[in-house]
C-alpha positions in Angstrom: -22.2 -6.2 15.6 -20.7 -9.4 14.8 -17.4 -9.1 13.2 -14.8 -11.3 11.4 -12.9 -13.7 13.9 -9.1 -13.7 13.3 -8.9 -17.4 12.7 -9.4 -18.2 16.0 -11.3 -21.6 15.2 -9.7 -25.1 15.4 -8.7 -26.4 11.9 -11.8 -28.6 11.4 -14.3 -25.8 12.1 -12.0 -23.6 9.6 -12.1 -26.1 7.2 -15.8 -26.4 7.5 -16.3 -22.3 7.5 -14.1 -22.7 3.9 -16.4 -24.8 2.4 -19.6 -23.1 3.9 -18.2 -20.0 2.0 -17.5 -21.8 -1.3 -21.2 -22.9 -1.0 -22.5 -19.5 -0.8 -24.2 -17.7 -3.9 -21.4 -15.7 -5.7 -21.6 -11.8 -5.3 -23.3 -10.8 -8.1 -22.3 -7.1 -9.1 -23.3 -5.8 -12.5 -20.9 -3.6 -14.5 -21.3 0.0 -13.7 -23.4 2.2 -15.8 -21.9 3.7 -19.0 -21.7 7.7 -18.9 -21.5 10.1 -21.6 -18.8 11.7 -20.0 -14.9 12.6 -20.3 -14.1 10.9 -16.8 -15.7 9.9 -13.7 -15.3 8.1 -10.3 -17.5 6.4 -7.7 -15.8 5.9 -4.5 -17.1 5.2 -0.9 -16.4 8.0 1.4 -15.3 5.6 4.5 -13.3 3.0 3.2 -11.7 5.1 0.3 -12.6 1.9 -2.2 -13.3 2.9 -6.0 -16.2 1.2 -6.9 -16.6 2.6 -10.8 -14.6 4.7 -12.5 -13.6 5.9 -16.0 -10.3 7.8 -17.1 -9.8 8.5 -13.1 -6.4 9.5 -14.0 -7.1 11.7 -17.1 -5.9 15.0 -16.8 -9.2 17.7 -16.8 -10.0 21.4 -16.4 -11.7 21.2 -12.9 -13.8 24.4 -13.5 -15.7 25.7 -10.5 -15.1 22.3 -8.9 -11.8 24.2 -8.0 -13.7 26.1 -5.3 -13.5 22.8 -3.2 -9.9 23.8 -2.5 -10.9 27.7 -2.3 -13.0 26.8 0.5 -10.9 23.9 1.9 -7.8 26.4 2.5 -10.2 29.0 3.9 -11.7 26.5 6.7 -8.1 25.7 7.3 -7.2 29.5 7.9 -10.5 29.4 10.4 -9.7 26.4 12.1 -6.2 27.8 12.7 -7.6 31.2 14.1 -5.9 32.9 11.2 -9.3 33.8 10.0 -12.7 34.3 11.2 -16.6 34.3 9.6 -16.9 37.9 10.8 -14.2 39.3 9.5 -14.6 41.7 6.6 -13.3 41.8 3.7 -13.2 44.7 1.4 -13.8 44.0 -2.5 -11.1 44.6 -4.6 -11.6 46.1 -8.4 -10.1 42.7 -9.9 -12.5 40.5 -7.6 -15.5 42.7 -8.9 -14.3 42.6 -12.3 -13.8 38.6 -12.2 -16.0 37.2 -15.2 -18.4 33.8 -15.1 -20.8 33.2 -12.5 -20.9 36.2 -10.1 -22.2 36.8 -6.3 -22.7 40.6 -7.3 -20.5 41.9 -4.6 -19.3 45.7 -5.3 -16.0 47.2 -5.2 -15.0 48.9 -2.2 -17.6 47.2 -0.2 -16.9 45.3 2.7 -18.2 41.6 2.9 -17.9 39.2 5.8 -16.1 36.0 5.2 -19.2 33.7 6.0 -21.1 35.5 3.2 -18.3 35.3 0.9 -18.3 31.3 1.7 -21.9 31.3 1.1 -21.2 33.1 -2.3 -18.7 30.6 -3.4 -20.6 27.4 -2.0 -24.1 28.0 -3.3 -23.7 30.3 -5.9 -19.9 29.4 -7.1 -19.3 33.3 -7.6 -16.0 34.0 -8.9 -15.9 37.4 -7.8 -16.4 36.0 -4.5 -13.5 33.3 -4.6 -11.1 36.1 -5.8 -12.1 38.5 -2.9 -11.6 35.9 -0.1 -8.3 34.5 -1.8 -6.6 38.3 -1.8 -8.2 38.5 1.7 -6.2 35.5 3.1 -2.9 35.5 1.1 -2.6 38.8 0.0 -3.1 38.1 -3.9 -4.8 35.4 -6.0 -1.4 33.8 -7.2 -0.5 33.4 -3.6 -3.3 31.9 -2.7 -2.9 29.3 -5.6 0.5 28.4 -3.7 -1.6 27.5 -0.9 -4.1 25.5 -2.8 -1.1 23.6 -4.3 0.4 23.0 -0.9 -2.6 21.5 0.3 -3.1 19.5 -2.7 0.3 18.2 -2.2 -0.1 17.3 1.3 -3.7 15.4 0.2 -1.6 13.3 -2.3 -3.2 15.0 -5.4 -0.1 14.0 -7.7 -1.9 14.9 -10.9 -3.5 18.3 -9.8 -2.3 21.9 -10.2 -4.1 25.1 -9.4 -3.5 28.4 -11.0 -6.4 30.3 -9.4 -9.4 30.3 -7.1 -12.2 30.3 -9.5 -11.7 27.4 -11.9 -11.4 29.7 -15.0 -9.2 28.4 -18.0 -5.4 28.4 -17.6 -2.5 26.3 -19.1 -1.4 25.4 -15.5 -4.8 24.7 -13.9 -5.6 20.9 -13.9 -6.3 18.0 -12.1 -8.2 14.2 -12.3 -11.5 12.9 -11.0 -9.6 10.8 -8.8 -7.8 13.7 -7.0 -10.9 15.7 -6.8 -12.5 12.6 -4.8 -9.3 12.6 -2.3 -10.1 16.3 -1.9 -13.9 15.9 -1.6 -13.2 13.3 1.3 -10.6 15.5 3.0 -13.6 18.1 3.3 -15.9 16.1 4.7 -13.8 14.4 7.0 -11.9 17.3 8.4 -14.6 19.9 8.4 -18.0 17.8 8.8 -19.9 21.0 10.4 -19.1 23.4 7.6 -19.5 20.9 4.8 -23.1 20.9 5.9 -23.4 24.4 4.0 -22.9 22.4 0.8 -26.6 21.5 0.9 -27.9 25.1 1.0 -30.1 25.6 -1.9 -30.5 29.4 -2.7 -28.7 32.3 -1.5 -29.4 36.2 -1.6 -27.1 39.0 -1.8 -27.6 42.5 -2.8 -31.3 42.1 -3.4 -30.6 39.2 -6.0 -31.4 35.4 -5.1 -29.7 32.6 -7.1 -30.3 29.0 -6.7 -27.6 26.4 -6.1 -26.8 24.5 -9.7 -26.7 21.0 -8.1 -29.9 20.0 -9.4 -29.6 16.6 -7.2 -30.2 18.7 -4.0 -33.7 19.0 -5.1 -34.0 15.5 -6.6 -32.5 13.1 -4.1 -32.8 14.0 -0.1 -29.9 11.8 0.5 -27.7 14.2 -1.6 -26.0 16.9 0.6 -23.5 18.6 -1.8 -20.7 19.4 -3.3 -19.9 21.4 -6.3 -20.8 22.2 -9.8 -18.7 23.5 -12.4 -18.7 24.6 -16.0 -16.7 26.3 -18.9 -16.9 25.7 -22.4 -13.5 23.8 -22.4 -14.4 21.9 -19.6 -17.6 21.0 -20.3 -20.4 20.2 -17.6 -18.8 18.8 -14.1 -20.2 17.8 -10.8 -18.8 16.6 -7.8 -21.6 14.7 -5.7 -21.6 13.2 -2.3 -24.9 11.5 -0.7 -25.1 9.5 2.7 -28.1 6.5 3.0 -28.1 4.6 6.3 -24.9 5.5 7.3 -23.1 4.7 3.8 -21.7 7.7 2.2 -20.6 7.8 -1.5 -18.9 10.6 -3.7 -19.3 10.5 -7.2 -17.4 12.6 -9.7 -18.4 13.2 -13.4 -16.4 15.6 -15.7 -16.9 16.8 -19.3 -20.6 16.1 -19.7 -22.5 17.8 -22.5 -24.9 19.5 -20.1 -26.6 20.5 -16.8 -29.2 17.8 -17.1 -26.2 15.3 -18.1 -24.0 16.0 -15.2 -27.0 15.5 -12.9 -28.4 12.5 -14.4 -24.8 10.6 -14.7 -23.5 11.5 -10.7 -27.2 10.3 -9.9 -26.5 6.9 -11.6 -23.4 6.4 -10.3 -24.6 7.2 -6.7 -27.9 4.7 -7.1 -25.5 2.2 -8.5 -23.0 2.2 -5.4 -25.7 2.3 -2.8 -27.9 -0.6 -4.9 -24.8 -3.2 -5.1 -22.5 -2.2 -2.3 -22.4 -1.9 1.4 -19.8 -0.5 4.0 -19.3 -1.6 7.3 -17.1 -0.4 10.3 -15.3 -3.7 11.3 -13.0 -2.4 14.0 -12.9 1.0 16.1 -9.7 3.1 16.4 -8.2 2.1 20.0 -10.0 -1.3 20.0 -7.7 -3.9 21.7 -7.8 -6.6 18.9 -5.2 -8.8 20.7 -2.7 -8.6 23.4 0.4 -10.5 22.6 3.0 -11.6 24.7 6.0 -9.0 25.8 9.4 -10.1 26.9 11.7 -8.1 29.4 9.0 -5.9 30.0 7.0 -3.8 32.7 4.0 -5.6 31.8 3.8 -9.1 30.5 1.6 -8.1 27.0 0.7 -4.9 25.2 -2.8 -4.2 23.9 -2.8 -3.9 20.1 -5.2 -2.4 17.8 -6.0 0.4 15.1 -5.4 4.1 15.3 -8.0 4.7 12.9 -11.6 2.9 12.6 -11.1 0.2 9.7 -14.0 0.1 7.2 -14.5 -2.1 4.2 -16.7 -2.0 1.3 -18.5 -5.3 -0.4 -21.5 -6.4 -2.4 -24.4 -5.9 -0.6 -25.7 -9.0 1.2 -22.5 -10.9 1.6 -21.3 -9.8 4.8 -20.5 -13.4 5.9 -18.2 -13.7 3.3 -15.5 -11.4 5.1 -12.5 -13.0 6.7 -9.7 -11.2 8.8 -6.5 -12.2 10.0 -4.0 -10.4 12.8 -0.5 -10.6 11.4 1.8 -10.0 14.5 5.8 -11.1 15.0 6.3 -14.3 16.6 8.5 -12.4 19.6 8.0 -8.8 20.9 10.5 -7.3 23.1 10.6 -4.5 25.5 10.6 -1.7 25.2 7.6 -0.7 23.2 6.5 2.6 22.5 2.8 3.5 22.2 1.9 3.8 18.9 4.9 1.8 17.5 3.5 -0.4 14.5 3.3 -4.2 15.5 1.5 -5.7 12.6 -1.3 -5.6 10.5 -5.1 -6.7 10.0 -5.8 -7.9 6.8 -9.4 -8.5 5.2 -10.2 -10.6 2.6 -13.8 -11.3 0.5 -14.4 -14.7 -1.1 -10.4 -14.9 -0.8 -9.7 -11.9 -2.5 -7.9 -9.3 -0.5 -10.1 -6.3 0.1 -8.3 -4.2 3.0 -5.4 -3.9 5.3 -4.2 -1.6 8.3 -1.4 -1.2 10.5 -1.8 -2.6 13.9 0.0 -0.5 16.8 0.7 -0.5 20.5 -2.1 1.3 22.1 -0.3 1.3 25.3 3.7 1.8 26.0 5.5 -1.0 27.6 8.8 0.2 29.1 11.5 -1.9 29.9 11.0 -4.5 33.2 13.1 -4.4 36.0 16.4 -6.6 36.7 14.4 -9.5 37.9 11.6 -9.3 35.3 14.2 -9.5 32.4 16.4 -12.4 34.1 12.6 -14.3 34.9 12.0 -13.8 31.0 15.5 -14.9 29.9 15.3 -18.0 31.8 11.7 -18.6 30.5 13.2 -18.2 27.1 16.0 -20.5 27.3 13.7 -23.2 28.6 11.4 -22.6 25.3 
C-alpha cells in the first residue's frame, strides 16, 4: 500500500505536489444525520476519530449498556486466571429477585460463568449480572468498585457505576463519549469473546429469548454490542459494525423506542461508512527512519511506532494525506529501547489529522572509548 512520504522530495517537487493537492477537488462531507435522541456519538474503532457527536459529554443513565463494563470486568478476571468459564456460580436470593430483564435463573441453583455471560450479553439478564458480580467480588457493591477502577483506567472521567445491571441509581451515570472508550477497549482487548455479542438468541430453563439489538437481523456488518432501557434513561443502543476492515462504533442514548434507537444507530453507521474511510499508515515496529547516533556502539538507531497508526479521512481522498517526521537534530548514546525520540504528524488537506510518538526500536549503548573520541572529533569538524 502506498503511504504518505516524509517530505523526502526536493523543494521544487514539493511545491508541485502542494499545487496538485490544492487543485484536487474538495472533500465534500455532508453534515451528519439529525437524530431524535438525547445524545449520540459515532467513532472509528481503529483511529479513535469522532465522526459525529451530539452532547457527547452530557451525563446520561446508561441503563443496560452498563453491562458492557460488567462483561469487561469478568473477562479481565478470566484472562487473569482468577475465573473460569466452567466455574459454577450459586444463585443468591438477591440475584433471583433482581427486577427488570431476566435470564430466569433460580435461587440456590448453580450456573456456569459462561451461561451467565451469555445471559448478560444476549438477553440482558439483570439476575445473571448480579449473580456474576457476587461471585467475582463477594457483593454487587464491591463489584461496582471494580467497575469504577477499570473506568478510571480507561479514562472514563465522567462515569460512575453503582451496580452491575444499570438499574436507576443517583450515583450511576456516564456519557456516550465514555461508553465509546469502553466499547473500543472491549473489542480491542477481547476480540474472541466479543464475538458473543452477535449471538441472536439464548435459551435457559426452557425459555428462549432474543437479542434486543434489531440491527443484528438487519445489517450483516453489525456484530454487537448492547441495548439498554429504563423509563428514566429512555431507549439506548451501543452498536458496532465492520465493513471492509473499517469498524465503527455508534452509541445513541435517550430515544423514544426500540425502533427509534435502531434507526438512529443505523443512520450513524451508514453515514460513517459512506463518507469516510480508515487506513493503517504505519505498522508497530516498522522502522520509519534511522537517524544518526553520536557516541554509540552503533551509528544509527531504528525509529518507529509502538502501535499501528490509523487515520480516518473523507472517502476517496487518500492522496491528500501528508506525513512528516519530527526528530531532534542530534541524538547521543546511550539510548534505551522504547525511548521517545520524536513524533509522526499526519495532515489532511493542510489540517492536522493525527500524531503518534516515535520511539527507539532498539537500544544503542554507549560506544567504546575509541568510538566516542572519533565522534567527538567528527563533531568538532562539523
